[in-house]
Structures are given as structure tokens and as C-alpha cells.
LOTIFI-35080 format. One record per residue: residue number from 1; x, y, z of N, C-alpha, C in turn. Coordinates in Angstrom, 3 decimals, padded with zeros to 6 digits, m for minus. Layout:
BEGIN
{milo NUM nu X nv Y nw Z cau X cav Y caw Z cu X cv Y cw Z} .
...
END
This chain:
BEGIN
{milo 1 nu m074.705 nv m068.768 nw m130.184 cau m073.565 cav m069.466 caw m130.758 cu m072.644 cv m068.467 cw m131.453} .
{milo 2 nu m071.362 nv m068.735 nw m131.362 cau m070.402 cav m067.867 caw m132.024 cu m069.937 cv m068.500 cw m133.320} .
{milo 3 nu m069.693 nv m067.682 nw m134.252 cau m069.205 cav m068.107 caw m135.544 cu m067.691 cv m068.260 cw m135.462} .
{milo 4 nu m067.139 nv m069.316 nw m136.040 cau m065.687 cav m069.535 caw m136.001 cu m064.939 cv m068.409 cw m136.699} .
{milo 5 nu m065.567 nv m067.817 nw m137.717 cau m064.947 cav m066.694 caw m138.423 cu m064.796 cv m065.492 cw m137.494} .
{milo 6 nu m065.788 nv m065.237 nw m136.633 cau m065.726 cav m064.124 caw m135.690 cu m064.606 cv m064.335 cw m134.673} .
{milo 7 nu m064.467 nv m065.556 nw m134.187 cau m063.422 cav m065.873 caw m133.216 cu m062.046 cv m065.729 cw m133.871} .
{milo 8 nu m061.917 nv m066.180 nw m135.094 cau m060.633 cav m066.079 caw m135.803 cu m060.234 cv m064.620 cw m136.002} .
{milo 9 nu m061.204 nv m063.750 nw m136.220 cau m060.901 cav m062.326 caw m136.419 cu m060.336 cv m061.699 cw m135.151} .
{milo 10 nu m060.777 nv m062.162 nw m133.994 cau m060.329 cav m061.588 caw m132.730 cu m058.918 cv m062.048 cw m132.371} .
{milo 11 nu m058.558 nv m063.255 nw m132.722 cau m057.234 cav m063.767 caw m132.346 cu m056.170 cv m063.484 cw m133.394} .
{milo 12 nu m056.584 nv m062.986 nw m134.543 cau m055.630 cav m062.675 caw m135.619 cu m055.001 cv m061.304 cw m135.391} .
{milo 13 nu m053.731 nv m061.134 nw m135.739 cau m053.107 cav m059.807 caw m135.590 cu m053.688 cv m058.809 cw m136.582} .
{milo 14 nu m053.582 nv m057.529 nw m136.230 cau m054.013 cav m056.459 caw m137.113 cu m052.887 cv m056.201 cw m138.100} .
{milo 15 nu m053.211 nv m056.204 nw m139.379 cau m052.191 cav m056.024 caw m140.405 cu m052.146 cv m054.572 cw m140.861} .
{milo 16 nu m051.033 nv m054.187 nw m141.423 cau m050.898 cav m052.849 caw m141.972 cu m050.140 cv m051.919 cw m141.043} .
{milo 17 nu m050.062 nv m050.647 nw m141.463 cau m049.307 cav m049.675 caw m140.674 cu m049.990 cv m049.381 cw m139.342} .
{milo 18 nu m049.268 nv m048.744 nw m138.447 cau m049.798 cav m048.384 caw m137.130 cu m050.049 cv m046.871 cw m137.095} .
{milo 19 nu m051.256 nv m046.440 nw m137.471 cau m051.515 cav m044.999 caw m137.520 cu m051.473 cv m044.340 cw m136.146} .
{milo 20 nu m051.710 nv m045.105 nw m135.097 cau m051.706 cav m044.517 caw m133.751 cu m050.328 cv m043.993 cw m133.364} .
{milo 21 nu m049.270 nv m044.617 nw m133.882 cau m047.918 cav m044.148 caw m133.588 cu m047.674 cv m042.800 cw m134.265} .
{milo 22 nu m048.102 nv m042.666 nw m135.517 cau m047.933 cav m041.395 caw m136.230 cu m048.754 cv m040.293 cw m135.564} .
{milo 23 nu m049.955 nv m040.620 nw m135.141 cau m050.805 cav m039.633 caw m134.473 cu m050.179 cv m039.226 cw m133.141} .
{milo 24 nu m049.684 nv m040.194 nw m132.401 cau m049.057 cav m039.888 caw m131.118 cu m047.818 cv m039.020 cw m131.302} .
{milo 25 nu m047.003 nv m039.329 nw m132.301 cau m045.827 cav m038.492 caw m132.581 cu m046.241 cv m037.060 cw m132.901} .
{milo 26 nu m047.326 nv m036.924 nw m133.656 cau m047.822 cav m035.600 caw m134.014 cu m048.324 cv m034.849 cw m132.779} .
{milo 27 nu m049.025 nv m035.552 nw m131.896 cau m049.503 cav m034.934 caw m130.653 cu m048.312 cv m034.498 cw m129.800} .
{milo 28 nu m047.307 nv m035.348 nw m129.684 cau m046.125 cav m035.016 caw m128.882 cu m045.396 cv m033.817 cw m129.481} .
{milo 29 nu m045.290 nv m033.773 nw m130.795 cau m044.650 cav m032.633 caw m131.458 cu m045.399 cv m031.337 cw m131.143} .
{milo 30 nu m046.726 nv m031.390 nw m131.213 cau m047.530 cav m030.206 caw m130.894 cu m047.416 cv m029.848 cw m129.409} .
{milo 31 nu m047.316 nv m030.866 nw m128.566 cau m047.147 cav m030.621 caw m127.135 cu m045.843 cv m029.909 cw m126.834} .
{milo 32 nu m044.793 nv m030.281 nw m127.542 cau m043.507 cav m029.609 caw m127.355 cu m043.548 cv m028.168 cw m127.867} .
{milo 33 nu m044.394 nv m027.916 nw m128.856 cau m044.544 cav m026.555 caw m129.384 cu m045.237 cv m025.660 cw m128.352} .
{milo 34 nu m046.294 nv m026.175 nw m127.699 cau m047.064 cav m025.339 caw m126.768 cu m046.510 cv m025.369 cw m125.344} .
{milo 35 nu m045.593 nv m026.280 nw m125.054 cau m045.057 cav m026.390 caw m123.694 cu m044.478 cv m025.081 cw m123.175} .
{milo 36 nu m043.648 nv m024.370 nw m123.941 cau m043.112 cav m023.104 caw m123.413 cu m044.209 cv m022.083 cw m123.071} .
{milo 37 nu m045.258 nv m022.053 nw m123.869 cau m046.373 cav m021.142 caw m123.592 cu m047.072 cv m021.514 cw m122.284} .
{milo 38 nu m047.368 nv m022.805 nw m122.113 cau m048.020 cav m023.268 caw m120.885 cu m047.143 cv m023.017 cw m119.656} .
{milo 39 nu m045.878 nv m023.321 nw m119.786 cau m044.948 cav m023.121 caw m118.672 cu m044.844 cv m021.632 cw m118.338} .
{milo 40 nu m044.800 nv m020.796 nw m119.374 cau m044.741 cav m019.356 caw m119.159 cu m045.983 cv m018.806 cw m118.477} .
{milo 41 nu m047.151 nv m019.275 nw m118.880 cau m048.400 cav m018.840 caw m118.242 cu m048.409 cv m019.259 cw m116.773} .
{milo 42 nu m048.001 nv m020.494 nw m116.510 cau m047.958 cav m020.956 caw m115.116 cu m046.910 cv m020.188 cw m114.307} .
{milo 43 nu m045.810 nv m019.806 nw m114.940 cau m044.805 cav m018.992 caw m114.256 cu m045.389 cv m017.630 cw m113.879} .
{milo 44 nu m046.168 nv m017.028 nw m114.798 cau m046.789 cav m015.733 caw m114.507 cu m047.791 cv m015.823 cw m113.352} .
{milo 45 nu m048.535 nv m016.918 nw m113.302 cau m049.590 cav m017.061 caw m112.282 cu m049.028 cv m017.569 cw m110.959} .
{milo 46 nu m048.170 nv m018.623 nw m111.007 cau m047.713 cav m019.289 caw m109.783 cu m046.206 cv m019.177 cw m109.555} .
{milo 47 nu m045.523 nv m018.354 nw m110.268 cau m044.073 cav m018.118 caw m110.180 cu m043.268 cv m019.378 cw m110.555} .
{milo 48 nu m042.077 nv m019.488 nw m110.028 cau m041.169 cav m020.573 caw m110.400 cu m041.715 cv m021.961 cw m110.113} .
{milo 49 nu m042.393 nv m022.118 nw m108.968 cau m042.981 cav m023.427 caw m108.644 cu m044.047 cv m023.814 cw m109.676} .
{milo 50 nu m044.792 nv m022.835 nw m110.132 cau m045.807 cav m023.096 caw m111.159 cu m045.179 cv m023.535 cw m112.469} .
{milo 51 nu m044.068 nv m022.900 nw m112.824 cau m043.382 cav m023.264 caw m114.064 cu m042.825 cv m024.687 cw m113.990} .
{milo 52 nu m042.191 nv m025.029 nw m112.872 cau m041.662 cav m026.392 caw m112.710 cu m042.789 cv m027.423 cw m112.703} .
{milo 53 nu m043.872 nv m027.100 nw m112.024 cau m045.019 cav m028.009 caw m111.970 cu m045.623 cv m028.201 cw m113.351} .
{milo 54 nu m045.712 nv m027.115 nw m114.108 cau m046.255 cav m027.190 caw m115.458 cu m045.361 cv m028.036 cw m116.365} .
{milo 55 nu m044.054 nv m027.863 nw m116.256 cau m043.128 cav m028.669 caw m117.057 cu m043.276 cv m030.154 cw m116.720} .
{milo 56 nu m043.403 nv m030.459 nw m115.436 cau m043.603 cav m031.845 caw m114.993 cu m044.916 cv m032.397 cw m115.559} .
{milo 57 nu m045.958 nv m031.589 nw m115.524 cau m047.266 cav m032.015 caw m116.025 cu m047.238 cv m032.257 cw m117.531} .
{milo 58 nu m046.591 nv m031.379 nw m118.272 cau m046.485 cav m031.568 caw m119.723 cu m045.742 cv m032.864 cw m120.014} .
{milo 59 nu m044.680 nv m033.131 nw m119.288 cau m043.938 cav m034.381 caw m119.479 cu m044.826 cv m035.592 cw m119.197} .
{milo 60 nu m045.624 nv m035.533 nw m118.130 cau m046.545 cav m036.632 caw m117.815 cu m047.529 cv m036.876 cw m118.954} .
{milo 61 nu m048.082 nv m035.809 nw m119.473 cau m049.079 cav m035.928 caw m120.536 cu m048.458 cv m036.513 cw m121.803} .
{milo 62 nu m047.289 nv m036.039 nw m122.179 cau m046.652 cav m036.534 caw m123.397 cu m046.232 cv m037.995 cw m123.259} .
{milo 63 nu m045.755 nv m038.371 nw m122.088 cau m045.422 cav m039.783 caw m121.842 cu m046.697 cv m040.636 cw m121.888} .
{milo 64 nu m047.794 nv m040.106 nw m121.372 cau m049.072 cav m040.815 caw m121.399 cu m049.514 cv m041.092 cw m122.839} .
{milo 65 nu m049.416 nv m040.085 nw m123.713 cau m049.785 cav m040.293 caw m125.115 cu m048.859 cv m041.303 cw m125.788} .
{milo 66 nu m047.574 nv m041.244 nw m125.493 cau m046.627 cav m042.189 caw m126.087 cu m046.907 cv m043.619 cw m125.615} .
{milo 67 nu m047.189 nv m043.779 nw m124.321 cau m047.523 cav m045.114 caw m123.801 cu m048.791 cv m045.666 cw m124.445} .
{milo 68 nu m049.794 nv m044.816 nw m124.618 cau m051.051 cav m045.255 caw m125.226 cu m050.808 cv m045.783 cw m126.635} .
{milo 69 nu m050.074 nv m045.029 nw m127.433 cau m049.797 cav m045.457 caw m128.805 cu m048.929 cv m046.708 cw m128.829} .
{milo 70 nu m047.952 nv m046.770 nw m127.944 cau m047.086 cav m047.945 caw m127.889 cu m047.846 cv m049.211 cw m127.531} .
{milo 71 nu m048.749 nv m049.093 nw m126.568 cau m049.563 cav m050.252 caw m126.176 cu m050.406 cv m050.759 cw m127.342} .
{milo 72 nu m051.056 nv m049.841 nw m128.036 cau m051.909 cav m050.242 caw m129.154 cu m051.065 cv m050.857 cw m130.267} .
{milo 73 nu m049.990 nv m050.197 nw m130.636 cau m049.159 cav m050.688 caw m131.734 cu m048.561 cv m052.059 cw m131.420} .
{milo 74 nu m048.096 nv m052.230 nw m130.194 cau m047.446 cav m053.489 caw m129.821 cu m048.461 cv m054.640 cw m129.760} .
{milo 75 nu m049.596 nv m054.402 nw m129.135 cau m050.568 cav m055.488 caw m128.967 cu m051.341 cv m055.785 cw m130.241} .
{milo 76 nu m051.493 nv m054.807 nw m131.131 cau m052.209 cav m055.044 caw m132.393 cu m051.466 cv m056.050 cw m133.256} .
{milo 77 nu m050.159 nv m056.093 nw m133.133 cau m049.366 cav m057.037 caw m133.929 cu m049.517 cv m058.475 cw m133.409} .
{milo 78 nu m050.054 nv m058.606 nw m132.180 cau m050.243 cav m059.940 caw m131.614 cu m051.657 cv m060.442 cw m131.903} .
{milo 79 nu m052.678 nv m059.675 nw m131.460 cau m054.056 cav m060.045 caw m131.775 cu m054.989 cv m058.887 cw m131.482} .
{milo 80 nu m056.110 nv m058.874 nw m132.181 cau m057.113 cav m057.834 caw m132.000 cu m057.702 cv m057.881 cw m130.587} .
{milo 81 nu m057.937 nv m059.072 nw m130.077 cau m058.476 cav m059.214 caw m128.725 cu m057.532 cv m058.667 cw m127.665} .
{milo 82 nu m056.239 nv m058.943 nw m127.820 cau m055.248 cav m058.411 caw m126.882 cu m055.197 cv m056.889 cw m126.972} .
{milo 83 nu m055.304 nv m056.367 nw m128.193 cau m055.289 cav m054.920 caw m128.362 cu m056.485 cv m054.283 cw m127.648} .
{milo 84 nu m057.660 nv m054.872 nw m127.788 cau m058.856 cav m054.323 caw m127.128 cu m058.685 cv m054.349 cw m125.609} .
{milo 85 nu m058.145 nv m055.428 nw m125.086 cau m057.890 cav m055.501 caw m123.647 cu m056.850 cv m054.493 cw m123.198} .
{milo 86 nu m055.809 nv m054.314 nw m124.008 cau m054.753 cav m053.356 caw m123.664 cu m055.281 cv m051.927 cw m123.680} .
{milo 87 nu m056.181 nv m051.633 nw m124.606 cau m056.765 cav m050.291 caw m124.655 cu m057.597 cv m050.047 cw m123.395} .
{milo 88 nu m058.431 nv m050.995 nw m123.031 cau m059.288 cav m050.829 caw m121.860 cu m058.476 cv m050.778 cw m120.566} .
{milo 89 nu m057.677 nv m051.791 nw m120.323 cau m056.946 cav m051.842 caw m119.063 cu m055.721 cv m050.929 cw m119.068} .
{milo 90 nu m055.172 nv m050.676 nw m120.256 cau m054.057 cav m049.743 caw m120.363 cu m054.463 cv m048.340 cw m119.962} .
{milo 91 nu m055.695 nv m047.958 nw m120.284 cau m056.210 cav m046.648 caw m119.880 cu m056.216 cv m046.544 cw m118.355} .
{milo 92 nu m056.700 nv m047.578 nw m117.709 cau m056.748 cav m047.580 caw m116.246 cu m055.344 cv m047.566 cw m115.642} .
{milo 93 nu m054.445 nv m048.329 nw m116.226 cau m053.064 cav m048.357 caw m115.736 cu m052.404 cv m046.995 cw m115.933} .
{milo 94 nu m052.629 nv m046.372 nw m117.091 cau m052.024 cav m045.062 caw m117.344 cu m052.592 cv m043.994 cw m116.419} .
{milo 95 nu m053.889 nv m044.061 nw m116.118 cau m054.464 cav m043.140 caw m115.129 cu m053.816 cv m043.362 cw m113.764} .
{milo 96 nu m053.598 nv m044.621 nw m113.416 cau m052.934 cav m044.944 caw m112.153 cu m051.505 cv m044.424 cw m112.114} .
{milo 97 nu m050.802 nv m044.503 nw m113.237 cau m049.432 cav m043.991 caw m113.296 cu m049.397 cv m042.470 cw m113.125} .
{milo 98 nu m050.372 nv m041.783 nw m113.724 cau m050.439 cav m040.328 caw m113.541 cu m050.727 cv m040.009 cw m112.081} .
{milo 99 nu m051.653 nv m040.732 nw m111.482 cau m051.956 cav m040.530 caw m110.062 cu m050.707 cv m040.777 cw m109.214} .
{milo 100 nu m050.003 nv m041.849 nw m109.483 cau m048.784 cav m042.158 caw m108.740 cu m047.733 cv m041.056 cw m108.915} .
{milo 101 nu m047.577 nv m040.565 nw m110.149 cau m046.605 cav m039.501 caw m110.417 cu m046.963 cv m038.224 cw m109.663} .
{milo 102 nu m048.255 nv m037.940 nw m109.526 cau m048.693 cav m036.756 caw m108.775 cu m048.485 cv m036.986 cw m107.283} .
{milo 103 nu m048.852 nv m038.157 nw m106.793 cau m048.697 cav m038.448 caw m105.366 cu m047.226 cv m038.425 cw m104.927} .
{milo 104 nu m046.330 nv m038.826 nw m105.812 cau m044.907 cav m038.834 caw m105.473 cu m044.349 cv m037.429 cw m105.265} .
{milo 105 nu m044.941 nv m036.422 nw m105.908 cau m044.390 cav m035.064 caw m105.814 cu m045.303 cv m034.079 cw m105.084} .
{milo 106 nu m046.458 nv m034.524 nw m104.623 cau m047.448 cav m033.587 caw m104.067 cu m046.932 cv m032.786 cw m102.872} .
{milo 107 nu m046.002 nv m033.341 nw m102.114 cau m045.461 cav m032.639 caw m100.950 cu m044.087 cv m032.028 cw m101.205} .
{milo 108 nu m043.621 nv m032.081 nw m102.454 cau m042.307 cav m031.518 caw m102.772 cu m042.352 cv m029.998 cw m102.655} .
{milo 109 nu m041.219 nv m029.412 nw m102.317 cau m041.174 cav m027.962 caw m102.102 cu m041.372 cv m027.175 cw m103.393} .
{milo 110 nu m041.081 nv m027.769 nw m104.530 cau m041.159 cav m027.060 caw m105.812 cu m042.497 cv m027.218 cw m106.515} .
{milo 111 nu m043.423 nv m027.963 nw m105.937 cau m044.673 cav m028.266 caw m106.631 cu m045.756 cv m027.234 cw m106.327} .
{milo 112 nu m046.517 nv m026.907 nw m107.326 cau m047.734 cav m026.102 caw m107.187 cu m048.866 cv m026.968 cw m107.704} .
{milo 113 nu m049.671 nv m027.508 nw m106.802 cau m050.736 cav m028.430 caw m107.210 cu m051.741 cv m027.790 cw m108.169} .
{milo 114 nu m052.142 nv m026.518 nw m107.970 cau m053.057 cav m025.924 caw m108.963 cu m052.434 cv m025.860 cw m110.365} .
{milo 115 nu m051.160 nv m025.498 nw m110.445 cau m050.493 cav m025.442 caw m111.756 cu m050.373 cv m026.835 cw m112.359} .
{milo 116 nu m050.022 nv m027.816 nw m111.533 cau m049.887 cav m029.194 caw m112.000 cu m051.221 cv m029.717 cw m112.533} .
{milo 117 nu m052.262 nv m029.571 nw m111.744 cau m053.576 cav m030.066 caw m112.151 cu m054.114 cv m029.355 cw m113.376} .
{milo 118 nu m053.998 nv m028.034 nw m113.395 cau m054.502 cav m027.271 caw m114.542 cu m053.760 cv m027.654 cw m115.815} .
{milo 119 nu m052.463 nv m027.812 nw m115.709 cau m051.674 cav m028.152 caw m116.906 cu m052.000 cv m029.554 cw m117.393} .
{milo 120 nu m052.169 nv m030.506 nw m116.494 cau m052.521 cav m031.874 caw m116.910 cu m053.843 cv m031.862 cw m117.667} .
{milo 121 nu m054.838 nv m031.183 nw m117.125 cau m056.162 cav m031.165 caw m117.757 cu m056.128 cv m030.405 cw m119.080} .
{milo 122 nu m055.588 nv m029.189 nw m119.053 cau m055.576 cav m028.352 caw m120.260 cu m054.745 cv m028.990 cw m121.366} .
{milo 123 nu m053.613 nv m029.578 nw m121.014 cau m052.746 cav m030.175 caw m122.028 cu m053.386 cv m031.403 cw m122.657} .
{milo 124 nu m053.950 nv m032.292 nw m121.840 cau m054.632 cav m033.465 caw m122.404 cu m055.738 cv m033.044 cw m123.354} .
{milo 125 nu m056.658 nv m032.241 nw m122.863 cau m057.811 cav m031.864 caw m123.679 cu m057.406 cv m030.994 cw m124.860} .
{milo 126 nu m056.535 nv m030.029 nw m124.614 cau m056.127 cav m029.133 caw m125.687 cu m055.441 cv m029.857 cw m126.835} .
{milo 127 nu m054.525 nv m030.750 nw m126.516 cau m053.828 cav m031.474 caw m127.574 cu m054.760 cv m032.407 cw m128.339} .
{milo 128 nu m055.682 nv m033.045 nw m127.649 cau m056.639 cav m033.923 caw m128.339 cu m057.542 cv m033.130 cw m129.274} .
{milo 129 nu m058.038 nv m031.988 nw m128.802 cau m058.898 cav m031.160 caw m129.651 cu m058.109 cv m030.621 cw m130.844} .
{milo 130 nu m056.887 nv m030.164 nw m130.602 cau m056.045 cav m029.651 caw m131.674 cu m055.760 cv m030.736 cw m132.710} .
{milo 131 nu m055.501 nv m031.946 nw m132.255 cau m055.163 cav m033.046 caw m133.160 cu m056.346 cv m033.480 cw m134.010} .
{milo 132 nu m057.560 nv m033.263 nw m133.521 cau m058.743 cav m033.669 caw m134.292 cu m058.755 cv m033.037 cw m135.682} .
{milo 133 nu m058.188 nv m031.866 nw m135.814 cau m058.140 cav m031.173 caw m137.098 cu m057.249 cv m031.902 cw m138.109} .
{milo 134 nu m056.307 nv m032.685 nw m137.627 cau m055.307 cav m033.300 caw m138.494 cu m055.484 cv m034.800 cw m138.691} .
{milo 135 nu m056.472 nv m035.391 nw m138.040 cau m056.689 cav m036.832 caw m138.148 cu m057.729 cv m037.102 cw m139.231} .
{milo 136 nu m057.419 nv m038.034 nw m140.112 cau m058.340 cav m038.432 caw m141.171 cu m059.220 cv m039.555 cw m140.632} .
{milo 137 nu m060.490 nv m039.312 nw m140.571 cau m061.424 cav m040.350 caw m140.132 cu m061.925 cv m041.054 cw m141.396} .
{milo 138 nu m061.052 nv m041.850 nw m141.970 cau m061.352 cav m042.486 caw m143.239 cu m060.545 cv m043.779 cw m143.353} .
{milo 139 nu m061.153 nv m044.779 nw m143.938 cau m060.415 cav m046.023 caw m144.166 cu m059.404 cv m045.861 cw m145.299} .
{milo 140 nu m059.648 nv m044.874 nw m146.174 cau m058.719 cav m044.640 caw m147.273 cu m057.392 cv m044.068 cw m146.767} .
{milo 141 nu m057.463 nv m043.250 nw m145.716 cau m056.265 cav m042.630 caw m145.148 cu m056.326 cv m042.741 cw m143.621} .
{milo 142 nu m056.098 nv m043.930 nw m143.058 cau m056.134 cav m044.026 caw m141.600 cu m054.978 cv m043.237 cw m140.993} .
{milo 143 nu m055.243 nv m042.595 nw m139.895 cau m054.204 cav m041.817 caw m139.234 cu m054.302 cv m040.353 cw m139.573} .
{milo 144 nu m053.166 nv m039.747 nw m139.887 cau m053.138 cav m038.331 caw m140.220 cu m053.614 cv m038.100 cw m141.651} .
{milo 145 nu m054.257 nv m036.943 nw m141.855 cau m054.690 cav m036.579 caw m143.197 cu m053.454 cv m036.417 cw m144.086} .
{milo 146 nu m053.580 nv m036.816 nw m145.354 cau m052.432 cav m036.623 caw m146.247 cu m052.179 cv m035.137 cw m146.461} .
{milo 147 nu m050.923 nv m034.797 nw m146.653 cau m050.560 cav m033.397 caw m146.871 cu m051.145 cv m032.912 cw m148.191} .
{milo 148 nu m051.599 nv m031.665 nw m148.163 cau m052.142 cav m031.073 caw m149.390 cu m050.994 cv m030.600 cw m150.271} .
{milo 149 nu m051.135 nv m030.784 nw m151.588 cau m050.058 cav m030.336 caw m152.494 cu m050.016 cv m028.825 cw m152.602} .
END
């Protein structure tokens, strides 16, 4: 049997600020900082096609992070259950969008698939690992850690 209080918690909106938006903005800011370095490395390894592919990949990754935060922030204001569904199925949809974006350009003359794939993987993982240092895992300060005085 389910408790009516448990059901009410799932259909109620999440109150308070949206820390995922602040975290996503921070990840995107860091992504823009490292983008020239990644593009330059790909240019050195794969020449101009590598640089263009890397720039395309960085854009895909940053849009992916923005979509993830937007989905959570938007659906949390409606209900917790909708937010949980959006997180689960939104992940699958976003993976599909990345696949579609790669398939659309895979035969283009300017694409370097090794540069594209390497940049997508390195950028996703690198930015997430880098951001872990700045995220407060605390109910007192959800989201980013407060700045030190």
C-alpha cells in the first residue's frame, strides 16, 4: 500500500532555487575556457578538419549540458515525478540528439571522426570531473560551493 503523503510528495513541485542551472552555467563557462586548447590540440593532430570537428564537438557538449539543466529546472517546477521522468528519458533523448548530430556530419568533407569522438568524450568527462571540485554536496549550500572570503 502507498501512503497518500508519499504520492503527494511526487506530484508536488520542487520549491526553491534551481542549482542545476547555476552548475550548468559554470560548466559551460569552463567549457568555453578550455575550448581553444582542445581545438588547438585537435588542429595539431588532425589539421584544420580536426579543429573544425573539435569546435563542433565542444558546441554539442555545451548544448547537451544546457539542455540537461533546462529540462530539470523546467520540470521540477511542475512536479517531482515529472522531473524524475525527464531526467531518465531526457538522458536518452539527449544521447539520441548527439548521435543524430554526429550522423548528420559524418560524411562532410570538413569532419574528422577521430577528433569529433575524442573531443566529445574528453570534454564531457573532463568538464564533469573539473566541476566536481566546485559543487557543494550539502543541503546547506545546494549547487555551487559558496565563495570563500
